[in-house]
Every structure is written in structure tokens, then in C-alpha cells.
C-alpha positions in Angstrom: 35.0 36.1 227.0 32.5 33.7 228.8 33.7 30.2 229.0 31.3 27.4 228.1 30.6 24.7 230.7 28.5 22.2 228.8 27.9 19.8 231.8 26.5 22.4 234.2 23.1 22.8 232.6 22.6 19.0 232.7 23.1 18.7 236.5 19.8 17.2 237.9 20.9 16.5 241.5 20.7 19.5 243.9 24.3 20.9 243.9 26.0 23.7 245.7 29.1 25.2 244.1 31.3 27.0 246.7 34.2 29.2 245.6 36.3 32.0 247.1 37.3 34.9 244.9 40.9 34.8 246.4 41.5 31.1 245.4 45.0 30.9 244.0 44.2 27.7 242.0 40.9 28.4 240.3 40.5 32.0 239.0 37.1 33.7 238.8 37.3 33.6 235.0 37.1 29.8 235.2 33.8 29.8 237.0 30.5 29.4 235.2 28.1 32.3 234.9 24.9 31.7 236.8 23.0 31.6 233.5 25.0 28.4 232.7 23.8 26.6 235.8 20.8 24.2 235.9 17.8 25.0 238.1 19.1 22.5 240.7 22.5 24.2 241.0 23.3 27.1 243.3 26.6 29.0 243.4 28.1 30.8 246.4 31.1 33.1 246.1 32.9 34.4 249.2 35.5 37.2 249.2 38.0 35.2 251.2 38.8 31.6 251.9 40.7 30.4 248.9 42.3 26.9 248.7 45.0 27.6 251.2 43.3 30.2 253.4 43.3 27.9 256.5 46.8 26.6 256.1 49.7 28.2 257.9 53.3 27.2 256.9 54.2 26.3 260.5 51.1 24.0 260.9 51.3 21.9 257.7 51.8 18.2 258.0 52.0 15.2 255.7 52.1 15.7 251.9 51.2 19.4 252.3 54.4 20.0 254.2 56.5 18.3 251.5 57.3 15.3 253.7 
């Protein structure tokens, strides 16, 4: 079932939505369909590069390392 995103059609400022299909935090089902976007909004979906794609366990520092 297609989720409704009532605020997307009202975006007037040029906006780029960037999402990776392998993102562990935001599933593809949560994304708006392109028919729900305003004329000033573009959506780009990459196959890889989810939220933690650039993090390796041995290189984390600060809050992301649990310190």
C-alpha cells in the first residue's frame, strides 16, 4: 500500500531527496512515490550507500563508537 506524504507536494524550494536502497534505517516502503513529489523536488535512489555504508567498526569514534 502506498503511504501518503502530505507535505511533499507542497515543497516549493528546489529539493533533492537522496536515498540508498540498502539503508537499514529507512526502508524503501517509507519513501514517497515520484507522483507524490512537487515539481521542484527530485528523487535519486542508489543501490548501495545506506546510512552506515561508510562506517567500519574499527574506525568509529565519538558517539558512534559508544563512547
